[in-house]
A tleap script that builds the chain and sets N, CA, C and O, in Angstrom:
source leaprc.protein.ff14SB
mol = sequence {
  NMET ASN ILE LEU LEU VAL CYS ALA GLY GLY
  VAL SER THR GLY ILE LEU MET LYS LYS MET
  MET LYS TYR ALA ASP SER LYS ASP ILE GLN
  ILE LYS VAL GLU ALA HIE ALA VAL GLN ASP
  PHE ASP ASP ASN ILE ASP ARG PHE ASP LEU
  VAL LEU LEU GLY PRO GLN ILE SER TYR LYS
  LEU ASN GLU LEU LYS ASP ARG THR ALA LYS
  PRO VAL ALA VAL ILE GLU SER MET ASP TYR
  ALA MET GLY ASN ALA GLU ASN VAL ILE LYS
  LEU ALA ALA LYS ILE GLN CGLY
}
set mol.1.N position { 65.551 30.828 -1.265 }
set mol.1.CA position { 65.333 29.641 -0.457 }
set mol.1.C position { 64.420 28.698 -1.243 }
set mol.1.O position { 63.322 29.080 -1.647 }
set mol.2.N position { 64.874 27.492 -1.451 }
set mol.2.CA position { 64.109 26.465 -2.149 }
set mol.2.C position { 63.617 25.445 -1.134 }
set mol.2.O position { 64.413 24.763 -0.488 }
set mol.3.N position { 62.297 25.346 -0.999 }
set mol.3.CA position { 61.681 24.536 0.047 }
set mol.3.C position { 60.939 23.359 -0.561 }
set mol.3.O position { 60.111 23.528 -1.456 }
set mol.4.N position { 61.243 22.168 -0.069 }
set mol.4.CA position { 60.508 20.964 -0.445 }
set mol.4.C position { 59.529 20.643 0.675 }
set mol.4.O position { 59.934 20.371 1.805 }
set mol.5.N position { 58.246 20.678 0.358 }
set mol.5.CA position { 57.207 20.276 1.310 }
set mol.5.C position { 56.869 18.825 1.029 }
set mol.5.O position { 56.658 18.441 -0.121 }
set mol.6.N position { 56.818 18.020 2.080 }
set mol.6.CA position { 56.568 16.592 1.920 }
set mol.6.C position { 55.418 16.170 2.816 }
set mol.6.O position { 55.367 16.514 3.997 }
set mol.7.N position { 54.484 15.407 2.222 }
set mol.7.CA position { 53.410 14.805 3.026 }
set mol.7.C position { 53.128 13.419 2.468 }
set mol.7.O position { 53.850 12.934 1.597 }
set mol.8.N position { 52.097 12.795 2.962 }
set mol.8.CA position { 51.800 11.424 2.555 }
set mol.8.C position { 51.538 11.317 1.052 }
set mol.8.O position { 52.060 10.419 0.391 }
set mol.9.N position { 50.725 12.239 0.510 }
set mol.9.CA position { 50.391 12.151 -0.900 }
set mol.9.C position { 50.728 13.380 -1.717 }
set mol.9.O position { 50.633 13.349 -2.944 }
set mol.10.N position { 51.120 14.461 -1.063 }
set mol.10.CA position { 51.459 15.686 -1.767 }
set mol.10.C position { 50.288 16.636 -1.971 }
set mol.10.O position { 50.471 17.747 -2.469 }
set mol.11.N position { 49.080 16.209 -1.589 }
set mol.11.CA position { 47.894 17.032 -1.832 }
set mol.11.C position { 47.749 18.136 -0.785 }
set mol.11.O position { 47.608 19.306 -1.142 }
set mol.12.N position { 47.782 17.786 0.480 }
set mol.12.CA position { 47.598 18.814 1.518 }
set mol.12.C position { 48.758 19.801 1.538 }
set mol.12.O position { 48.555 20.984 1.815 }
set mol.13.N position { 49.969 19.334 1.249 }
set mol.13.CA position { 51.083 20.278 1.179 }
set mol.13.C position { 50.974 21.148 -0.069 }
set mol.13.O position { 51.512 22.255 -0.098 }
set mol.14.N position { 50.292 20.668 -1.089 }
set mol.14.CA position { 50.059 21.475 -2.278 }
set mol.14.C position { 49.232 22.710 -1.966 }
set mol.14.O position { 49.475 23.785 -2.515 }
set mol.15.N position { 48.259 22.554 -1.089 }
set mol.15.CA position { 47.436 23.687 -0.658 }
set mol.15.C position { 48.296 24.676 0.114 }
set mol.15.O position { 48.227 25.882 -0.121 }
set mol.16.N position { 49.107 24.163 1.037 }
set mol.16.CA position { 49.999 25.021 1.820 }
set mol.16.C position { 51.014 25.717 0.906 }
set mol.16.O position { 51.330 26.889 1.111 }
set mol.17.N position { 51.512 25.018 -0.074 }
set mol.17.CA position { 52.473 25.584 -1.015 }
set mol.17.C position { 51.906 26.836 -1.682 }
set mol.17.O position { 52.589 27.856 -1.768 }
set mol.18.N position { 50.681 26.765 -2.148 }
set mol.18.CA position { 50.047 27.914 -2.804 }
set mol.18.C position { 49.923 29.092 -1.849 }
set mol.18.O position { 50.144 30.237 -2.242 }
set mol.19.N position { 49.571 28.820 -0.601 }
set mol.19.CA position { 49.464 29.891 0.395 }
set mol.19.C position { 50.824 30.504 0.681 }
set mol.19.O position { 50.935 31.718 0.849 }
set mol.20.N position { 51.858 29.677 0.739 }
set mol.20.CA position { 53.207 30.178 0.983 }
set mol.20.C position { 53.685 31.061 -0.158 }
set mol.20.O position { 54.287 32.109 0.079 }
set mol.21.N position { 53.427 30.655 -1.375 }
set mol.21.CA position { 53.863 31.435 -2.527 }
set mol.21.C position { 53.112 32.770 -2.575 }
set mol.21.O position { 53.707 33.801 -2.892 }
set mol.22.N position { 51.828 32.759 -2.267 }
set mol.22.CA position { 51.041 33.994 -2.256 }
set mol.22.C position { 51.559 34.944 -1.175 }
set mol.22.O position { 51.714 36.142 -1.413 }
set mol.23.N position { 51.825 34.395 0.021 }
set mol.23.CA position { 52.345 35.214 1.114 }
set mol.23.C position { 53.719 35.792 0.738 }
set mol.23.O position { 53.964 36.984 0.923 }
set mol.24.N position { 54.598 34.954 0.217 }
set mol.24.CA position { 55.944 35.401 -0.155 }
set mol.24.C position { 55.881 36.502 -1.208 }
set mol.24.O position { 56.632 37.474 -1.132 }
set mol.25.N position { 55.002 36.358 -2.179 }
set mol.25.CA position { 54.849 37.399 -3.201 }
set mol.25.C position { 54.402 38.715 -2.578 }
set mol.25.O position { 54.888 39.781 -2.955 }
set mol.26.N position { 53.478 38.642 -1.628 }
set mol.26.CA position { 52.951 39.864 -1.009 }
set mol.26.C position { 54.004 40.574 -0.152 }
set mol.26.O position { 53.909 41.781 0.069 }
set mol.27.N position { 55.004 39.835 0.331 }
set mol.27.CA position { 56.051 40.396 1.188 }
set mol.27.C position { 57.385 40.530 0.455 }
set mol.27.O position { 58.396 40.880 1.064 }
set mol.28.N position { 57.389 40.255 -0.847 }
set mol.28.CA position { 58.596 40.319 -1.670 }
set mol.28.C position { 59.702 39.413 -1.126 }
set mol.28.O position { 60.874 39.789 -1.103 }
set mol.29.N position { 59.311 38.224 -0.693 }
set mol.29.CA position { 60.254 37.206 -0.210 }
set mol.29.C position { 60.524 36.244 -1.370 }
set mol.29.O position { 59.593 35.726 -1.987 }
set mol.30.N position { 61.793 36.015 -1.655 }
set mol.30.CA position { 62.173 35.152 -2.765 }
set mol.30.C position { 62.269 33.701 -2.296 }
set mol.30.O position { 63.224 33.317 -1.621 }
set mol.31.N position { 61.269 32.903 -2.662 }
set mol.31.CA position { 61.301 31.473 -2.344 }
set mol.31.C position { 60.795 30.673 -3.538 }
set mol.31.O position { 60.083 31.174 -4.407 }
set mol.32.N position { 61.195 29.422 -3.536 }
set mol.32.CA position { 60.635 28.430 -4.450 }
set mol.32.C position { 60.102 27.330 -3.548 }
set mol.32.O position { 60.803 26.862 -2.650 }
set mol.33.N position { 58.875 26.922 -3.783 }
set mol.33.CA position { 58.255 25.884 -2.959 }
set mol.33.C position { 57.616 24.850 -3.872 }
set mol.33.O position { 56.920 25.198 -4.827 }
set mol.34.N position { 57.852 23.590 -3.579 }
set mol.34.CA position { 57.166 22.502 -4.271 }
set mol.34.C position { 56.692 21.502 -3.237 }
set mol.34.O position { 57.326 21.304 -2.201 }
set mol.35.N position { 55.567 20.875 -3.538 }
set mol.35.CA position { 54.994 19.853 -2.664 }
set mol.35.C position { 55.061 18.498 -3.359 }
set mol.35.O position { 54.687 18.359 -4.524 }
set mol.36.N position { 55.545 17.505 -2.620 }
set mol.36.CA position { 55.656 16.160 -3.177 }
set mol.36.C position { 55.306 15.119 -2.120 }
set mol.36.O position { 55.390 15.374 -0.918 }
set mol.37.N position { 54.919 13.961 -2.588 }
set mol.37.CA position { 54.655 12.834 -1.702 }
set mol.37.C position { 55.972 12.307 -1.141 }
set mol.37.O position { 57.019 12.413 -1.781 }
set mol.38.N position { 55.908 11.746 0.047 }
set mol.38.CA position { 57.116 11.256 0.713 }
set mol.38.C position { 57.847 10.216 -0.129 }
set mol.38.O position { 59.075 10.143 -0.081 }
set mol.39.N position { 57.124 9.420 -0.890 }
set mol.39.CA position { 57.801 8.404 -1.704 }
set mol.39.C position { 58.624 9.009 -2.841 }
set mol.39.O position { 59.433 8.313 -3.455 }
set mol.40.N position { 58.426 10.310 -3.130 }
set mol.40.CA position { 59.203 10.988 -4.168 }
set mol.40.C position { 60.369 11.800 -3.600 }
set mol.40.O position { 61.012 12.559 -4.326 }
set mol.41.N position { 60.638 11.642 -2.316 }
set mol.41.CA position { 61.676 12.411 -1.630 }
set mol.41.C position { 63.031 12.322 -2.342 }
set mol.41.O position { 63.630 13.344 -2.676 }
set mol.42.N position { 63.501 11.111 -2.566 }
set mol.42.CA position { 64.836 10.921 -3.143 }
set mol.42.C position { 64.950 11.490 -4.555 }
set mol.42.O position { 66.028 11.925 -4.959 }
set mol.43.N position { 63.855 11.491 -5.305 }
set mol.43.CA position { 63.868 12.015 -6.673 }
set mol.43.C position { 63.940 13.538 -6.706 }
set mol.43.O position { 64.300 14.115 -7.733 }
set mol.44.N position { 63.604 14.197 -5.598 }
set mol.44.CA position { 63.476 15.657 -5.598 }
set mol.44.C position { 64.445 16.404 -4.689 }
set mol.44.O position { 64.676 17.592 -4.911 }
set mol.45.N position { 65.009 15.771 -3.694 }
set mol.45.CA position { 65.759 16.468 -2.652 }
set mol.45.C position { 66.927 17.290 -3.199 }
set mol.45.O position { 67.240 18.344 -2.645 }
set mol.46.N position { 67.562 16.845 -4.249 }
set mol.46.CA position { 68.748 17.548 -4.763 }
set mol.46.C position { 68.448 18.964 -5.250 }
set mol.46.O position { 69.358 19.789 -5.332 }
set mol.47.N position { 67.202 19.256 -5.572 }
set mol.47.CA position { 66.840 20.568 -6.108 }
set mol.47.C position { 66.439 21.579 -5.031 }
set mol.47.O position { 66.064 22.707 -5.348 }
set mol.48.N position { 66.519 21.176 -3.758 }
set mol.48.CA position { 66.012 22.030 -2.680 }
set mol.48.C position { 67.068 22.263 -1.602 }
set mol.48.O position { 68.020 21.496 -1.452 }
set mol.49.N position { 66.863 23.364 -0.849 }
set mol.49.CA position { 67.769 23.725 0.238 }
set mol.49.C position { 67.387 23.070 1.557 }
set mol.49.O position { 68.238 22.821 2.411 }
set mol.50.N position { 66.090 22.793 1.713 }
set mol.50.CA position { 65.601 22.242 2.975 }
set mol.50.C position { 64.278 21.533 2.760 }
set mol.50.O position { 63.644 21.664 1.713 }
set mol.51.N position { 63.874 20.777 3.776 }
set mol.51.CA position { 62.655 19.973 3.695 }
set mol.51.C position { 61.773 20.255 4.904 }
set mol.51.O position { 62.241 20.268 6.043 }
set mol.52.N position { 60.486 20.480 4.637 }
set mol.52.CA position { 59.494 20.608 5.707 }
set mol.52.C position { 58.463 19.507 5.525 }
set mol.52.O position { 57.908 19.317 4.443 }
set mol.53.N position { 58.223 18.788 6.615 }
set mol.53.CA position { 57.287 17.662 6.584 }
set mol.53.C position { 55.937 18.061 7.141 }
set mol.53.O position { 55.843 18.818 8.107 }
set mol.54.N position { 54.895 17.540 6.518 }
set mol.54.CA position { 53.563 17.666 7.099 }
set mol.54.C position { 53.529 16.882 8.396 }
set mol.54.O position { 54.171 15.836 8.497 }
set mol.55.N position { 52.794 17.362 9.395 }
set mol.55.CA position { 52.783 16.694 10.705 }
set mol.55.C position { 52.285 15.252 10.659 }
set mol.55.O position { 52.632 14.453 11.528 }
set mol.56.N position { 51.482 14.911 9.663 }
set mol.56.CA position { 50.966 13.541 9.582 }
set mol.56.C position { 52.052 12.522 9.255 }
set mol.56.O position { 51.841 11.321 9.421 }
set mol.57.N position { 53.205 12.985 8.794 }
set mol.57.CA position { 54.322 12.053 8.547 }
set mol.57.C position { 55.527 12.402 9.420 }
set mol.57.O position { 56.667 12.121 9.049 }
set mol.58.N position { 55.278 13.006 10.564 }
set mol.58.CA position { 56.377 13.368 11.468 }
set mol.58.C position { 57.190 12.148 11.891 }
set mol.58.O position { 58.363 12.272 12.243 }
set mol.59.N position { 56.571 10.977 11.856 }
set mol.59.CA position { 57.279 9.743 12.213 }
set mol.59.C position { 58.409 9.426 11.226 }
set mol.59.O position { 59.262 8.588 11.517 }
set mol.60.N position { 58.422 10.090 10.063 }
set mol.60.CA position { 59.471 9.884 9.055 }
set mol.60.C position { 60.660 10.836 9.237 }
set mol.60.O position { 61.630 10.758 8.483 }
set mol.61.N position { 60.596 11.731 10.227 }
set mol.61.CA position { 61.618 12.761 10.391 }
set mol.61.C position { 63.033 12.190 10.437 }
set mol.61.O position { 63.880 12.589 9.638 }
set mol.62.N position { 63.299 11.280 11.340 }
set mol.62.CA position { 64.661 10.752 11.477 }
set mol.62.C position { 65.109 9.979 10.237 }
set mol.62.O position { 66.272 10.052 9.842 }
set mol.63.N position { 64.192 9.246 9.632 }
set mol.63.CA position { 64.523 8.505 8.412 }
set mol.63.C position { 64.952 9.465 7.293 }
set mol.63.O position { 65.947 9.221 6.610 }
set mol.64.N position { 64.200 10.551 7.113 }
set mol.64.CA position { 64.530 11.494 6.048 }
set mol.64.C position { 65.788 12.292 6.375 }
set mol.64.O position { 66.557 12.626 5.474 }
set mol.65.N position { 66.005 12.601 7.647 }
set mol.65.CA position { 67.252 13.269 8.045 }
set mol.65.C position { 68.454 12.395 7.716 }
set mol.65.O position { 69.509 12.901 7.334 }
set mol.66.N position { 68.295 11.093 7.864 }
set mol.66.CA position { 69.389 10.167 7.565 }
set mol.66.C position { 69.679 10.081 6.064 }
set mol.66.O position { 70.764 9.653 5.668 }
set mol.67.N position { 68.722 10.483 5.229 }
set mol.67.CA position { 68.869 10.370 3.776 }
set mol.67.C position { 69.357 11.650 3.112 }
set mol.67.O position { 69.534 11.685 1.894 }
set mol.68.N position { 69.579 12.712 3.907 }
set mol.68.CA position { 70.083 13.962 3.341 }
set mol.68.C position { 70.865 14.734 4.390 }
set mol.68.O position { 70.627 14.586 5.589 }
set mol.69.N position { 71.792 15.552 3.937 }
set mol.69.CA position { 72.524 16.439 4.844 }
set mol.69.C position { 71.806 17.776 4.981 }
set mol.69.O position { 72.217 18.622 5.775 }
set mol.70.N position { 70.751 17.970 4.224 }
set mol.70.CA position { 70.007 19.231 4.251 }
set mol.70.C position { 69.092 19.285 5.468 }
set mol.70.O position { 68.699 18.246 5.996 }
set mol.71.N position { 68.751 20.498 5.917 }
set mol.71.CA position { 67.874 20.626 7.088 }
set mol.71.C position { 66.481 20.047 6.809 }
set mol.71.O position { 65.903 20.243 5.740 }
set mol.72.N position { 65.970 19.332 7.809 }
set mol.72.CA position { 64.638 18.733 7.726 }
set mol.72.C position { 63.917 19.028 9.035 }
set mol.72.O position { 64.483 18.839 10.112 }
set mol.73.N position { 62.672 19.491 8.948 }
set mol.73.CA position { 61.879 19.774 10.149 }
set mol.73.C position { 60.415 19.458 9.870 }
set mol.73.O position { 59.987 19.346 8.721 }
set mol.74.N position { 59.669 19.320 10.948 }
set mol.74.CA position { 58.227 19.065 10.867 }
set mol.74.C position { 57.485 20.378 11.096 }
set mol.74.O position { 57.801 21.122 12.025 }
set mol.75.N position { 56.515 20.655 10.261 }
set mol.75.CA position { 55.677 21.843 10.404 }
set mol.75.C position { 54.758 21.646 11.606 }
set mol.75.O position { 54.185 20.571 11.783 }
set mol.76.N position { 54.617 22.680 12.429 }
set mol.76.CA position { 53.712 22.614 13.578 }
set mol.76.C position { 52.296 22.294 13.101 }
set mol.76.O position { 51.835 22.820 12.088 }
set mol.77.N position { 51.620 21.429 13.842 }
set mol.77.CA position { 50.285 20.962 13.449 }
set mol.77.C position { 49.303 22.105 13.208 }
set mol.77.O position { 48.576 22.094 12.214 }
set mol.78.N position { 49.272 23.089 14.102 }
set mol.78.CA position { 48.309 24.178 13.963 }
set mol.78.C position { 48.641 25.048 12.749 }
set mol.78.O position { 47.739 25.464 12.021 }
set mol.79.N position { 49.926 25.324 12.526 }
set mol.79.CA position { 50.321 26.107 11.355 }
set mol.79.C position { 49.946 25.379 10.070 }
set mol.79.O position { 49.511 25.997 9.098 }
set mol.80.N position { 50.117 24.069 10.077 }
set mol.80.CA position { 49.784 23.249 8.913 }
set mol.80.C position { 48.277 23.252 8.678 }
set mol.80.O position { 47.813 23.482 7.561 }
set mol.81.N position { 47.529 22.998 9.729 }
set mol.81.CA position { 46.069 22.913 9.615 }
set mol.81.C position { 45.448 24.238 9.182 }
set mol.81.O position { 44.491 24.260 8.408 }
set mol.82.N position { 45.997 25.340 9.685 }
set mol.82.CA position { 45.455 26.664 9.380 }
set mol.82.C position { 46.069 27.279 8.115 }
set mol.82.O position { 45.647 28.344 7.666 }
set mol.83.N position { 47.062 26.600 7.551 }
set mol.83.CA position { 47.729 27.139 6.375 }
set mol.83.C position { 48.447 28.441 6.672 }
set mol.83.O position { 48.432 29.365 5.858 }
set mol.84.N position { 49.080 28.517 7.847 }
set mol.84.CA position { 49.761 29.732 8.273 }
set mol.84.C position { 51.104 29.853 7.542 }
set mol.84.O position { 52.155 29.455 8.045 }
set mol.85.N position { 51.023 30.415 6.348 }
set mol.85.CA position { 52.204 30.522 5.487 }
set mol.85.C position { 53.325 31.316 6.139 }
set mol.85.O position { 54.497 30.968 5.993 }
set mol.86.N position { 52.983 32.370 6.852 }
set mol.86.CA position { 54.009 33.195 7.496 }
set mol.86.C position { 54.844 32.371 8.465 }
set mol.86.O position { 56.073 32.431 8.429 }
set mol.87.N position { 54.190 31.602 9.329 }
set mol.87.CA position { 54.929 30.803 10.301 }
set mol.87.C position { 55.728 29.685 9.640 }
set mol.87.O position { 56.822 29.353 10.097 }
set mol.88.N position { 55.202 29.109 8.585 }
set mol.88.CA position { 55.925 28.031 7.893 }
set mol.88.C position { 57.174 28.595 7.213 }
set mol.88.O position { 58.227 27.958 7.234 }
set mol.89.N position { 57.071 29.767 6.618 }
set mol.89.CA position { 58.246 30.392 6.005 }
set mol.89.C position { 59.264 30.773 7.076 }
set mol.89.O position { 60.468 30.638 6.860 }
set mol.90.N position { 58.794 31.244 8.222 }
set mol.90.CA position { 59.708 31.550 9.336 }
set mol.90.C position { 60.435 30.280 9.789 }
set mol.90.O position { 61.633 30.324 10.066 }
set mol.91.N position { 59.732 29.161 9.866 }
set mol.91.CA position { 60.357 27.888 10.240 }
set mol.91.C position { 61.440 27.520 9.231 }
set mol.91.O position { 62.536 27.108 9.610 }
set mol.92.N position { 61.130 27.669 7.956 }
set mol.92.CA position { 62.112 27.351 6.912 }
set mol.92.C position { 63.360 28.205 7.055 }
set mol.92.O position { 64.479 27.699 6.965 }
set mol.93.N position { 63.169 29.504 7.279 }
set mol.93.CA position { 64.314 30.408 7.452 }
set mol.93.C position { 65.129 30.037 8.691 }
set mol.93.O position { 66.358 30.114 8.677 }
set mol.94.N position { 64.445 29.638 9.752 }
set mol.94.CA position { 65.132 29.266 10.995 }
set mol.94.C position { 65.995 28.037 10.806 }
set mol.94.O position { 67.144 28.026 11.248 }
set mol.95.N position { 65.477 26.994 10.157 }
set mol.95.CA position { 66.266 25.760 10.027 }
set mol.95.C position { 67.338 25.894 8.965 }
set mol.95.O position { 68.328 25.164 8.986 }
set mol.96.N position { 67.152 26.819 8.037 }
set mol.96.CA position { 68.184 27.010 7.013 }
set mol.96.C position { 69.404 27.717 7.607 }
set mol.96.O position { 70.524 27.569 7.119 }
set mol.97.N position { 69.165 28.477 8.654 }
set mol.97.CA position { 70.280 29.140 9.322 }
set mol.97.C position { 70.493 30.456 8.770 }
set mol.97.O position { 71.394 31.171 9.207 }
savepdb mol mol.pdb
quit
């Protein structure tokens, strides 16, 4: 599963990305995760299976869904704030189908 994390600047999702990769390694879950700023969405989307947005840019959800056929969802605020990698990976698996 290749996950694109998107936020306003890519910094806060970068922290979450590291937690997700550490969690996935500990559970032997095969994922690739990258964090990018929303303005870099179009340059990166082709390399990923799905997109998870930071809650601070949830207002971009419909716009980004219109720009790709891939699944796009917003990370729950509490999971994002707490860096709950397990729940974020579960969300990714759920929207990927």
